[in-house]
N, C-alpha and C positions, 0 to 999 in steps of 0.2 A: 504494500500500500504506500503510495507516495504522499508527500506532505499535504497536497491539496485534497486528496481523498480522505486522509486522516482528519483534516479540519472539517470536512463535510460530515463524517461520522460522529464527530463531537458536537456538531452544531445542535443547539437547543438543549444540550445536556451539561456542557462544561468542557474544559480542556485547555490546551495551549493555543494561543492565537497570536500570529505575527501581525500586529497592527499596522506596521509600515507596509507590509506586502498587501494587506487588505486595502489600505488607503490608496496604494498605487494602482489597484485594479479598477478604480472608478474611471469611467470614460471622461473625456474632456468636456463634453456637452451633455445636456439632458433636457427632455421635454418638460419635466417637473422642476419645481424649485429645489428639491432635494432628491438624492438617491440614498438608500440605506441598505444595509445587510444586517440581519440578526445574528448575533453570536450565541446568545441564549434566549430562550423564549418560554418562560413559565408564567403561570397566572400571578405569582407574587412579585415577579420582576422580569424585565427584559434588558438585555445588553445589546447595543447596536453600534455600528460605525456608520456615520453618514457624512455625505459631502453636500455643501450648499453651493448652488450654481448661480443664484442671483439674490439680491436683497430680499429679506423675508419680512412682510408687513406684520403689524400687530396681530397677535393671535394668542390663544391659550388652549390648554388641555384640560378636559373635565375629569379624566380618569386616573391621572398619575402626576407625581412629582417627577421632574426631569433634571438630571445632573449631567452636565456636559464638561468633558475635559478636552481642551483645544489641543489637537494633534498637529495641525499645520494651518497656515494662513493667518491673516489679520483682518480685523474689521471692528465694527462697533455694535453694541447691544444696549438694550435698556430693559428694565423690569418695572412695571406699573406706572412709570412716569417718564415720558420721552425727554423731559428736561434733564434727566439723570443719565443720558447717553454716555457710555464709557468704552474705551478700547479693550479689545481682547487680542491675545497672541498665544503662541504655543506655550503650554505649561499652565495656563490659567484654568480655573475651575469655575463654571457658571452654574448656579442652582436656581431653577425655576419651580417654585411651589405650584401645586395643582391650582388651577384657575387664575394664576398670576398672568396678567397680560404682559407679553414680551415680544421683542422684535430684534432683527438684525438689519438695521437700516442702511448700513454701508459695508460692503466688502472692499477691503483695501489691497489685499494681495491674495492670489489664488495658489493652490487649492485650499479652501476652507474645509477642514475635515475634523469631526468631533467623535470622541468615544462617548456614547450616551448610556446612562444607567437610569432606567425608568422604574419607579415603584408606585403601585403595582405595574404590571405590564402595560405598555402603551400600544393600544390597537392602532393599526395604520390609519384608520379614519377618525381618530381622536384629535381633531384640530378644529377650533372654532375661530374664524377670522372676525375681528372687531367690525370691519367693513366687508361684508360678503362679496362686494364687487372686486376686492383685491385678491381673492383666492378661494379655493374649495378643497375639500379633502382629496378629490381625485387629481387635482393639479398641484397638490402640495408635495407629495412624496411617492416614490415608487421604489421597489426593491430590485437589487441586481442579483 
């Protein structure tokens, strides 16, 4: 069994994950704002790696808290108040409590890739945009 097959057998249960290799596998462009891949996926928590392809408008999640570790890229984010916009860069940890409105209004350098830990599990359709005209669950994220 090669490394890639081994990662697939461990998917959703646990194991060793090469985050740099996973991040490098994301394509250069996407039809959705984000692409993700689940590393584990249990009702009590999910762990994902995702890449942001364009600025993300204000939104929130109804089912989970979202903890993001910045793996690559730079940009800005805010939680609850757009006036509190702040930069993020590799090594930063961003914590978005359930129902907290948050956004990534500016991507400054690509690729922007995060390791996400969602508790409990974040369903792919668990996204509510403050202004529905700026996005929908189907245009928000897709899996690779």
